[in-house]
N, C-alpha and C positions, 0 to 999 in steps of 0.2 A: 486565470489564476496560477500564480505562482508556486513551484513544487519546491520543497526542501526535503532533503535526505538526513537522517540522523546519522551519528556516526556508527550505528548498529545495522541499520539499513545499507549503508556504503559498504560494510564490511559484509554481510550476509550477501549484497548483490556481486562483489569480487570474486567470492568464494561459486560462483555460480558458473556454467559454460557460458559464453559468449552470446549464442543465438537465444538461448534462456533469458539471458539478461537485457537482452535487445528486446523480447517479447514482453517483459515485465514493465521496462522504461516504456514501451508503447501504450501499454493498458494503463499505466500511472496519467501518462499525458492525456488519454482520452478521460479519465476521470476527472483530472484538474479541466479539461476543456468544459466539460457540462457534468458535473456532480450527480444532478438530478437525473440525469438519463443514464447513470452507468448502471450496466448490468452485472450480475454477480457480485453484489456488495449488500453487505448486511452489518446491521449494528452488533458487535459485542455483548453478551449477557454481562452484568455485574460490572461494567466499565462507564465512565461519565463521559459519552459522546466519542467514543472510539469507534472506528468502522474496520471490515474487513472486505478485501477483494479477492475472490477466488481466481487464479490464474493457473490451470492444472491443478498439479499436486502442491504447488506453493499456496501459501495466504499472505498477502500485502496486509499489513496492520497501519491504520494510519488515522489521522484527525485532520479536521478541515477548521482553521482560524477564520472565521467570518470578517473579523475586525481587520485583520490585515491581507484578507484574501489570500491566504496560504494553505495548500495542501499539504502537509508535514508527514512524512513516510516515516514509521517510527521502525518496522522491523519486516523482513522476508524471510518466512520459515516454512519448512514442509508443514503438512498437514497436520502430524501426530505431536511436533513441538510446539506447534503456534498458538495453541491454547493454553500452555500453562504459565 
């Protein structure tokens, strides 16, 4: 599965330290490799098809486009501001 980063997600990732960024990108690749077996993933309540992956204190919000076989990362935020 291909991974697409939104402009907001790219901006969020550039603000993080390199080691944290590398960890998050590795976790995103794990989800893209096998979305059904991904751990720490939950659907977001009140959103249509959005999912979130917990990586430490950060939350990665994404959606999966089955037709195009793409995992689109929308944002990477700290837990406190991820759900607003």
